[in-house]
C-alpha positions as CSV (number, residue, x, y, z in Angstrom):
1,M,16.4,-5.0,72.5
2,F,15.3,-1.9,74.2
3,E,12.8,-0.8,71.6
4,E,13.8,2.9,71.9
5,L,17.6,1.9,70.2
6,R,16.2,0.3,67.2
7,D,15.3,3.3,65.6
8,A,18.5,5.1,66.5
9,E,20.0,7.2,63.9
10,E,23.7,7.6,64.3
11,K,25.3,9.8,61.7
12,Y,29.0,8.6,60.3
13,I,31.2,11.7,60.8
14,N,33.2,9.8,57.7
15,E,31.8,7.6,54.8
16,C,31.6,4.4,56.0
17,K,31.6,1.0,53.4
18,T,32.6,-1.3,56.2
19,V,32.0,-1.9,60.4
20,H,33.8,-4.1,62.1
21,I,32.5,-5.7,65.3
22,I,34.8,-7.7,67.3
23,C,34.4,-8.2,71.4
24,G,36.7,-6.1,73.6
25,E,37.9,-2.5,73.5
26,S,41.7,-3.1,73.5
27,A,41.3,-5.9,70.8
28,A,39.6,-3.2,68.9
29,G,42.3,-0.5,69.1
30,S,44.7,-3.0,67.7
31,L,42.1,-3.6,64.7
32,K,41.7,0.2,64.3
33,V,45.1,0.9,64.1
34,G,45.7,-2.2,61.8
35,L,42.9,-1.0,58.9
36,N,43.8,2.5,59.1
37,R,41.4,3.0,56.6
38,R,38.4,6.0,57.0
39,T,35.7,4.1,55.5
40,D,35.9,1.2,58.1
41,K,34.4,1.8,61.7
42,V,35.8,-0.6,64.5
43,I,33.2,-1.6,67.5
44,G,35.0,-2.8,70.4
45,F,31.7,-4.4,72.2
46,P,32.3,-3.7,76.1
47,D,31.8,-7.5,77.6
48,F,32.9,-10.8,77.8
49,F,30.3,-13.2,77.6
50,A,32.4,-16.3,79.0
51,V,31.5,-14.8,82.7
52,G,28.9,-14.4,84.6
53,P,25.0,-14.6,83.5
54,I,23.6,-13.7,79.9
55,Y,20.2,-15.4,80.4
56,Q,17.6,-12.9,78.1
57,L,20.4,-10.6,77.2
58,H,19.0,-9.3,74.5
59,K,16.6,-7.9,76.8
60,E,16.7,-4.9,79.2
61,I,15.9,-7.4,82.0
62,G,18.5,-9.5,81.3
63,L,21.2,-6.5,80.8
64,N,20.0,-5.6,84.5
65,K,20.3,-8.9,86.0
66,R,23.8,-9.5,84.2
67,Y,24.9,-6.0,85.7
68,E,23.8,-6.9,89.3
69,W,25.6,-10.6,89.1
70,L,28.9,-8.3,88.3
71,D,28.9,-6.0,90.3
72,S,27.7,-8.2,93.2
73,R,31.1,-10.4,92.7
74,L,33.8,-8.7,90.6
75,N,36.6,-6.7,92.4
76,V,36.5,-4.0,89.1
77,E,39.0,-1.2,90.3
78,N,37.9,2.4,88.8
79,D,34.6,3.1,88.0
80,Y,34.3,0.6,85.1
81,L,31.3,-1.2,86.4
82,E,29.9,2.1,87.7
83,K,29.3,2.9,83.8
84,Y,29.1,-0.8,82.5
85,P,25.0,-0.3,81.6
86,D,25.2,2.8,79.9
87,R,28.6,1.7,77.7
88,F,26.4,-1.3,77.3
89,K,23.1,0.3,75.6
90,K,25.4,2.4,73.8
91,T,27.3,-0.3,72.1
92,I,24.2,-1.7,71.3
93,K,22.9,1.6,69.5
94,E,25.7,2.0,67.6
95,I,25.2,-1.4,66.3
96,H,21.3,-0.9,65.5
97,S,22.7,2.4,64.1
98,I,24.7,0.8,61.3
99,P,23.4,2.0,58.1
100,N,21.9,-0.7,55.9
101,D,24.0,-0.7,52.7
102,V,27.4,-1.1,54.2
103,S,29.4,-4.7,55.1
104,I,29.2,-6.1,58.5
105,V,32.6,-7.8,60.0
106,L,32.3,-10.1,62.8
107,W,35.7,-10.7,64.3
108,T,35.9,-14.0,66.5
109,A,38.2,-16.7,67.9
110,E,38.4,-19.9,69.2
111,N,36.9,-18.8,72.6
112,A,34.0,-19.3,74.7
113,N,33.5,-15.4,75.1
114,E,34.6,-14.9,70.9
115,Q,32.2,-17.4,70.3
116,S,29.3,-16.3,72.2
117,G,29.9,-13.0,71.3
118,I,29.3,-13.3,67.3
119,L,26.1,-15.4,68.3
120,F,25.1,-11.9,70.2
121,F,25.7,-9.7,67.4
122,T,24.2,-11.6,65.2
123,Y,21.0,-11.5,67.3
124,L,20.9,-7.9,67.1
125,I,21.5,-7.4,63.5
126,Q,18.4,-10.1,62.5
127,N,16.9,-7.7,60.8
128,K,19.3,-5.5,59.1
129,P,19.6,-6.7,55.1
130,N,23.8,-5.8,55.3
131,D,26.6,-8.4,54.3
132,V,27.7,-10.2,57.0
133,Y,30.9,-11.9,57.2
134,I,32.7,-13.6,59.7
135,L,36.6,-13.7,60.4
136,N,38.4,-16.2,63.1
137,T,41.6,-14.5,63.9
138,T,42.7,-18.0,65.3
139,V,42.4,-19.8,62.2
140,G,43.8,-16.9,60.0
141,F,46.6,-16.3,62.0
142,H,47.3,-20.4,61.6
143,E,46.8,-20.4,58.1
144,L,49.1,-17.3,57.2
145,Y,51.9,-17.3,60.5
146,N,52.9,-20.6,61.8
147,A,55.5,-22.2,60.3
148,H,55.6,-25.8,59.8
149,D,58.3,-26.5,62.5
150,V,56.4,-23.1,65.0
151,D,52.9,-24.2,66.1
152,Y,51.5,-21.1,67.8
153,F,47.8,-21.1,68.9
154,I,45.9,-17.9,69.1
155,R,43.3,-18.1,72.3
156,H,42.0,-14.6,71.5
157,S,41.6,-12.1,69.1
158,G,43.6,-9.9,71.7
159,E,46.7,-11.6,70.9
160,I,46.5,-10.3,67.4
161,N,48.5,-7.1,66.7
162,S,47.4,-4.6,64.3
163,T,49.6,-5.7,61.3
164,Q,48.0,-9.5,62.1
165,F,44.5,-8.5,61.5
166,R,45.4,-6.0,58.6
167,T,46.6,-9.2,56.7
168,I,43.7,-11.5,58.0
169,F,41.3,-8.9,57.0
170,E,42.6,-8.8,53.7
171,D,43.9,-12.3,52.6
172,R,41.0,-14.8,54.6
173,L,37.9,-12.7,54.0
174,E,35.3,-15.3,52.2
175,D,31.8,-15.0,51.3
176,P,29.2,-13.3,53.2
177,L,26.7,-15.2,55.5
178,T,23.7,-16.3,53.8
179,M,20.5,-16.0,55.3
180,E,19.8,-19.4,56.6
181,E,23.6,-19.6,58.3
182,R,22.6,-16.3,60.0
183,K,19.4,-17.6,61.0
184,Q,21.4,-20.3,62.5
185,F,23.8,-18.2,64.6
186,E,20.6,-16.2,65.6
187,N,18.9,-19.3,67.1
188,K,22.0,-20.9,68.8
189,W,22.0,-17.3,70.9
190,I,18.3,-18.1,71.6
191,F,19.1,-21.5,73.0
192,I,22.6,-20.3,74.8
193,S,20.8,-17.2,76.5
194,D,18.1,-18.9,77.9
195,S,20.1,-20.9,80.5
196,K,20.9,-19.4,83.9
197,K,24.4,-21.0,83.9
198,L,27.6,-18.4,84.8
199,L,30.1,-20.0,83.1
200,R,31.1,-20.7,79.4
201,I,34.3,-22.5,77.9
202,W,35.1,-23.7,74.4
203,E,35.5,-27.5,73.8
204,S,35.3,-29.7,70.8
205,S,34.4,-26.6,68.5
206,K,31.5,-25.6,71.1
207,I,30.2,-23.2,73.6
208,K,30.2,-26.0,76.9
209,E,28.5,-24.4,79.9
210,V,30.2,-25.1,83.4
211,E,29.6,-24.7,87.0
212,E,30.8,-21.4,88.4
213,N,33.5,-23.8,90.3
214,Y,35.5,-25.3,87.1
215,F,38.6,-23.4,87.8
216,D,38.7,-23.5,91.3
217,S,41.1,-27.0,90.9
218,F,43.1,-25.4,88.6
219,I,43.7,-22.5,90.6
220,I,44.6,-24.5,93.4
221,N,47.5,-26.3,91.9
222,S,48.4,-23.7,90.5
223,L,49.3,-22.2,94.1
224,R,50.8,-25.6,94.7
225,N,52.9,-25.5,91.8
226,L,53.6,-22.0,93.1
227,H,55.0,-23.0,96.3
228,N,56.6,-25.7,95.2
229,E,59.4,-23.1,93.8
230,Q,59.4,-21.7,97.3
231,N,61.9,-22.5,100.2
232,K,58.9,-22.9,102.6
233,I,55.4,-22.6,101.9
234,D,54.4,-19.4,102.4
235,F,51.9,-16.2,101.3
236,M,52.0,-15.6,97.5
237,K,51.0,-12.4,96.1
238,V,47.2,-12.8,94.3
239,G,48.2,-11.1,91.1
240,K,51.1,-13.5,90.7
241,L,48.9,-16.5,91.3
242,I,46.4,-14.7,88.8
243,G,49.2,-14.5,86.4
244,E,50.4,-18.0,87.0
245,V,46.4,-19.3,86.2
246,Y,45.9,-16.9,83.3
247,G,49.3,-17.8,81.3
248,Q,48.6,-21.5,81.9
249,L,45.0,-22.3,80.8
250,D,44.1,-22.9,77.1
251,E,40.9,-21.1,78.0
252,P,41.1,-17.6,78.5
253,I,39.2,-16.2,81.2
254,S,39.0,-13.2,82.9
255,D,41.5,-12.0,85.5
256,T,39.1,-10.3,87.9
257,F,36.7,-13.8,87.7
258,I,39.6,-16.0,88.7
259,E,40.3,-13.3,91.3
260,Y,36.3,-13.9,92.6
261,R,36.7,-17.6,92.5
262,I,40.4,-17.1,94.8
263,R,38.0,-15.2,97.1
264,K,35.4,-18.1,97.2
265,L,38.3,-20.1,97.9
266,I,38.9,-18.9,101.2
267,D,35.5,-18.3,102.0
268,H,35.6,-22.3,101.6
269,G,38.4,-22.8,103.8
270,C,41.0,-24.2,100.9
271,L,42.9,-21.1,101.2
272,E,44.3,-18.6,103.9
273,K,44.6,-14.9,103.2
274,K,46.5,-11.9,104.3
275,G,45.7,-8.6,103.6
276,T,42.0,-6.7,102.7
277,P,40.8,-8.2,99.1
278,K,40.0,-5.0,97.8
279,N,42.1,-5.3,95.0
280,I,44.4,-8.3,93.4
281,R,47.5,-6.1,94.4
282,S,46.1,-5.8,98.4
283,Y,46.2,-9.3,99.7
284,S,47.8,-12.6,99.5
285,V,47.0,-16.1,99.5
286,K,48.3,-19.6,100.6
287,L,47.3,-23.0,100.8
288,R,46.1,-24.3,104.4
């Protein structure tokens, strides 16, 4: 991807022995704090792979198409989307610049975003001779922290605290992937990146492509439940509705995508709005 980035030679300030790649900059921050080692570098990929087109994302045309879709549909505050292409390319450059003599640890969890992410990452490093490891925070947390009488399911790596990240890394790192296993991951990325579907979920331990309106009925039912808590059906702040939806879903999904589908439900006449949908705090909705 992006031939000019393949030969990038970024110099690491500290001597680096292990590079960790994880989806999301917030999770990357917690991981970095937990590791607290000068010999480890953490790369947080600034994207959410479960939502939006990933068709040919390993090529520049794929990135451009993805950016156009995100920019035209999602209400993202500040200038995040404006800087999205540059941040994406910068992170790709960091990955291509990983020295050949360091270990690479790919972090994931039981969700479509992070499972799609490790497929993308293994594709990006396909020509690197490094030892490559995979750590699953959902599995690691369950094995290390879930008592027999308490079963707490970790949906995404962002739910792991810094101490837990360190413990999972120290206690659950196993053998590196074989070249055959790496090739299987690369082929899976080629397969899913050949699709033009816009939404992915994690079902039966597999990435499943679904229609863009997959969560619409859940959004409507969540709003109905909130209305049932009111003395009368009245407008509900969109932020509260998004929180209700996000808290109840087994599959972690971005709040910006939920808000996008709320606007679609308004357009389809399922919901009535009050205010201007500039962001999640600027308007309210109720069932028609």
